[in-house]
N, C-alpha and C positions, 0 to 999 in steps of 0.2 A: 249854383244853380240846383235845386233839388227837384227832381221830376219823379213822380209816383207812375208806376204801369201797372195795368191788369188786363186780363182777358177773361171774357165772359160770353161764348158763343154758343148758339143754338139756333137752327133753322127749323121752323114750325111746319107741319103738315096738318091742317085741320080737319082731314078726311081718314084718319086711321083711328083705330078705336082703342089705343093705348095712349099713355102718357109719359111724359119725361119728368126723371126723378134725379135726386143727388147721384144715385148709382148710374144712371145713363151717362152722366158726365164723368164720373169715376171710372167707368168701362173704357172710356178713351183716354183722358188724362185729367188729373187735378194736381198742379204743382204749387207749393207754398214758398212764398218769402224767396230765401236766397237759392231755392232750386230753380227759380225762373233763368238763373245764369248759366246753368249747366244742362237742365234737363232736356232741352231741345237738340242737344247735340250739334250736328251740322244742317238740322232741317230748315228748309228755307221758308219760315212761316212769319207772321207778323212780330210777334214778340222779339225773335233774334234780329229781325230788321230795326225794329224801334231801339233795341239796346246798342245797335251798332251805331245808329245816328247819334244816341245820347252820348256814347263815349267818345265819339268823334269831337263833340261839343265840350267835353271836359264836365259834363253834368255829373252830380250825384244821383245815382239811380235808386229809388225805394221800391222795391218788388213787393208787390201785394200777393194776388194769386193768378194763376193762368189755368182755365179750364175750357173744354169744349166737349160738347156732347153730339153725337150724330144725329142727323135731322131726325125728328121724330114728332109724337103728338105733342098737345099743348103742356106747358111746364106747369107743374103742379106748385101753387102758389107756397106752400111750406118749403119746398126744395129751393125755390127761387130765394126766399127770404133768407135761408141758411147761406147760401153762396154769396148772394149780394151782401148780407150781413158781415160775413168774414171780410169781405172788401172793405166795407165802411169801418169795421172795427180795426183792422189794421192801417187804414188810412189815418184814423184819429190818433193811434198809438204812435205813428210816424212823426207827428208834430207838422208844422207849417210846410207846406210845399209851395214851389213857385208854378207848378203846372202838374197836369195828369194827362197821361196817354192811355186810352182805353181801346183795346180791340174786342169790337163788337160784330154780329153778323149783320143785323137790321131786320131780320123776319122773326124774331122770337115773340111768341103770343103765350099769354099767361091764361090759365082757367078763368081769372076774373079780370083780365086786363089785355086788350089786343094791341097795346103799344109798349112792349116791355122795354124797348131801347130807351124811349122818351122818359120813363121811369128811372132807370138805371142812371142816366146822366143827370137827372133832376135830383136824385138822391145823393150822387157823388158831388154835385155843385154845393148841396147843403152842408157838406162837411168842410167847405174850403173858405178861405177869405173872399170877400167881394172882389171881383176882377180877376181872378185866378184864371188862366185860361186851361181849356181841356181841349184836346184833339182826339178824334175817333175815326178808327178806320173800319170800313164796313166791305163786307161782300157785295158784289154788284147785283146780287138777287135781293137785296135787302128792299123791305116796304117802307118807303120813306114817307114820314107824316110831318105836318105843319108843327106837331108838338115837339118834335125832335129838334127844331130850330130855336134854340135858347141862347140865352145872353152869355157871351164868352165861351161859345162852343162852336169848333168848327169840324167838318166831317171830310174825309178823303175815301173814296170808294176804289176798290180794284178797278185797273183799266183793261184787264184782259180776261175773256172767256173762250177757251178754256182756261181755267183760274191757274196762271204761271207766275203771278207777280205778288202772292201773299207778302213775302220777304220785302220787296221794293215798295208795297203800299204801306206797310209798318214803318218802313223807313221814311218814306215821304211825310206821313202823318206826324212822326216824332221831330223831323227836321222843320216842318212848319210851327210846331210848338217851340222848338228852340228859338227859331227867328222871331216869335210872337212875344216870349218872354224878353228876347234882348231889343225889343222895340223895333225891329226891322219892318215888320207887317202888322197890320191891324185888321184882320180877316173879319168878313161878314158873309153870311150865307144867303142864297135865294134858291126857292125851289119852284119847279113848274112840272105839272103832271098831266096826263092824258088817261082816262079810263079805258085801257087796253091791257090784254094779256097775250103773250107770245110763248109758244114752245121754246124750252131753252135751247134746242139744237138749232133753232132758226134765229137766235139771238147770239150768235156767235160774234166776237169782235173782229174776227179773221174774215169775215165774208158779208157782202152786202145783204140787207141794207144797213145793219148796224155799223158796219165797218166805215161807211161814209159819214154816219153821224159822229162817229168816233174821231175820224179824221178832222172834221170841222172843229170838234172841242179841242184837240192837240193843237190846231191852228190858232185858236183862241189864246191858249196859254203861250205859244210862242210869239204871238203879237204883242204880248204883255197886257191884254185886255182883261184878264182873269189871273187867278193864282192857280186853281185846280177846277177842272171840270169832272164831274162823276155821273155817269149813267147808270140807271137802275131799270133794266128790263123787267125786274121783280120775279121773286118765287110765285108762280102762278097757282100753287095748292093750298094757299091761305084763304079763307073764307072771313073777310073783314071788310068794312067800309073803307071807301077812297082807295081800293086796290087799283094799281095801274102803273105805267111807265112813268119814270121820274128822271128829270134833269136836275141835278143838285150842283150849284156852282159857288165856289170860294172866291171872293175878290176883295179888293180894298174899298169898294163903295157898293152900296146897296142897289145903285141904279146899274152899274155895269154887272153885277152878278144877275139881277133880274132879267136885264136884257139878253144875256147869253142863254140863261136857263129857257127862257119863253122861246126863243129861236130853235134851240136842240130839240126841245119836246115837241114844237110844231113840225120839225123835220120827220121825227118818228111817227107822228100822227098822219102826216101826209102820205108815209110810205107803209101805213100799217098792213095793207092787203099783201105786201112782198114778204111778211112775216111767217105766211102760211107753211107749215112743215110738209115735208115730203115723207109720207109713212107707207110701209111695205108690209103685207100680210105675212104671218108667220110660214105658212106652207111654200110661199113663193121664194122666201129667203133661204129656207132649208133646200129645196130643190136647186136653186142656184148653186149653193154652197157645195152639195154633194155631188154635183156634176161638172164643176168648174175647177180651174186651176187655182192654186194659191190659197190664201187664207182669207175667209169672209168673217167679218167682224159685225155683230148685230147689238143694238142696244135694245134690252128688254125694258122699254121706256115706261111701262105700266106700273112697276114695282122696284123703284130704284132706292136704295137705302141714303143715299146723297140728297134725296128728295123727300125723305121721311117715310118711306114705304117698309114695310116689314122684311122685304126681301124673300118672303116665302110662297109666292106664287108658283104654282106647278104649270102655268100655261106652256112655258117654253119646253119644259121636260116632257109634258104629254104630247105636244106638236112633234117633238123629235122622234119619240116612239112611235107615234103614229106613221110618221113619214119613213120608218125603218133606218133611222140614223144608226142604231145599235147593232145594225148588220152592214154597215158601210164599210169600205177599204181603209178610209180614213178617219180619225177621231174627233168628236164634236165635244166641246166643254161647255158646261152651264154651272150655275151656282144655285145653292138654296141656303137659307138661314133656317136652321131646325136643329136646337140644342138637343133635344130628345133624341132624335134619330142619330144625331153624331155621337152621343154618349153610347147608345145601343151598339153601333157599328164598332166604336172603339173598344167597347167590353168583349165583343165576339173576337177581335184581334185581326192583324193583317194576314191576308191570305184565306180568311174564312168567307163563306159565302152566307150573306144574310138576306132576309126578307124584311123590308121595313116600310112602314107608311110615314110618307115625307110631306112637308108643306102644310101650309094655313093654320098652324097651330098657334102662332101670334096674332095673326090678322083676322083669323076667323071669317076670312072672305071667300072660302071654298071649302072642299073635303079634300082630307089628305089623299095622295097617290101611293098606291101601294107597287114598290119596286124590289126586285131582286138584282142582288150584284155582288161582286167581289170586293172585299176591304183591301185597297192598294197602299193607302197611306194614313197614317195618324200623325198629328201634328199639334203643337200648343197654339197655332195660329198667329204667332207673332212673326211680323215680317217688316221690311223697310221699303218704303215706297222710292222707286229709282228713277221714275218718269219727271217730266217737267212740272213745275208747280211746287208742290209738297215734297220735293227730293229731300230724302233724307229722314222724313217723318216715320216713327214706328208706328205700325197699324197693329191692332189687336182684334183677331177673329174670334178668340177663345177657342176651346177645344174644336179641331177641324179634321175632317176625315174625307178622304177621296174615294168614292165608290165607282167601280167598273161596272157598268151595265152594257156588256158587250162593247162597242165602240165608242160608247158615251162616257164621258168621265165627270162624274157629279162631285163638284167641290161643295161639300156640306161644313158650314162653320157654325158656331154658337151665337156669335154676337154679330150684328150688321156694321160693316164697314164698308168705305169708299172702294168701289171697284173700278177706279180710275186707271189702276197700274197692273201690268201683267205679273207683277211681283206676288199678288195674291195666289197665282198658280204655279210660277216658277218656285216659290217657296215651299211647296207641297211636291215638287217633282213633276210638274207638268210644264210642258213647253207649248205655250200659244202658237208660236211661229211655225210649228210643224204640223198644226191642225187644219182640218178642213173647215172648221166654224167654231168660233166662240161668241158665246152669248154674253154680254156684260150688263149689269144693271146699273147703268149710268146714263143720264139724260144727254150729255155732250162731252163732259170733261175726258172721258176716255179717248177721244180723238186724239189728245195730245201726246199719248203714248202709244197707241195702236196705229195711227195713221202710216208710221213709217214701216210697218210690217204687215199691212193689210193690202190685199189686192182689191177689195171693195169694202164699203162700209153702209149698212142700212140703219134705219130707225123702225123698228117693229112696231106694229099698232097692236099692242097689247095691253089688257086691261090692267086696272089697278089704281091706287090713289095718287099715282104720279102720272097720269095719262099724258101723253104728248099732244093729244087730240083736245083742244081747249074746250070744245062743244061737249065733251063728256064729263066736265067737271061740275058736280052737283051744287054750286053755289046757292047760298040762301040769304047772305048778309052783305053781300058786295053792293056798292053804289051802281045803279043802272042809270042808262044803258051801259053795257059793258062790251066792248068789241074783242073777239068776233062772235060772241054769242048773241049779241044784238047787233042788227046791222044800222050802221049809225052813218048818217049822212053828215058832211063837213058843217 
């Protein structure tokens, strides 16, 4: 059994003024050929999970490429062609294979094509012998379309959010492929959608209402009615037709798959009002944190790099300064992505006091803020995620500088990266557990790592291209009516 594997993942945000290029992918990682067997180390991600399943089955693994870009703007067609072209070229050079496993996101949009995953799958299929199966793993924030449902293709999505099962999803998708090649299963897919968008923090699989819908999906699997149930509350910051909540079901008959998908999508729609997020104003969060005991953790939900934001908004830093957090007895930690400011501070050196203009240089969504502080730490920004989910993954923040502004610690890095994990701070000498307040630029995944050390958690109602308030998102291309922007009766 010869199985080709590849990863090509990016999550698009339609509301940022920059695009995604080959360099955006390279800034995170781009591994080729045999590198796929060793480059991930012990990281619990999709490709290592798939490799484990294929090795168990005794398959010959044909590694193509594995690359991921941080969520960002639309992908430039030329860059897409370079990366997909390499996948296809390596697949052709490999000769006949019995199956292909692809790790995709599900919400990649090109500057000239709103459904990149459907194109990727179609063009990979075009290189294979008719009837060769393909399985695809997807992030549960994927935008699932009918065009993705192609002949001899099956999809398996993450089961958990916060994302703690990337490895397991890669394993399950590869195991399904092995069983398919061996004739044990003959999967077919069915899709049901509802035109609704929800704040990611309200669509955690660990709390109602989504946890109840997930439980029904797992029960369907346990009863043997279907093979795999995947739920997609969707990444809401993309502006494309047919955006909405999707139930995607893999079964051995079209009828069983469609019946299950319809039921699950209906459950989500019937409970749509329960997905309303709880958002808290910045001044209220800061006041509680500075006067309370223990650690307060707050999401700067409006400008999250894992949602495609530039991570350069100054809203939180301005609010901290206005509230006098720089004069507090305990420290507050926040972040900003500003390569220019980081370079200027690093040039001054550790221990030096500098005055910098920080923020809004990539996004252009506001004016930089002038701050004065002492350079505490200079780092290359390389760290290892230690929390659940992407445990063991190497993160790249680029040149990173910690600036002391009184009791505020501003973690300035050069490259946007996940803020899921306290390791972005511990790697530069900061201890979030001992702080009064930590702001994270993450919609919800941060809870997996921070909940054990936090006395309280808030989602801040901050502005930006990843707003947690669905009514703030300036859609122009989505299919209307779209809940909750439009009030829709059943």
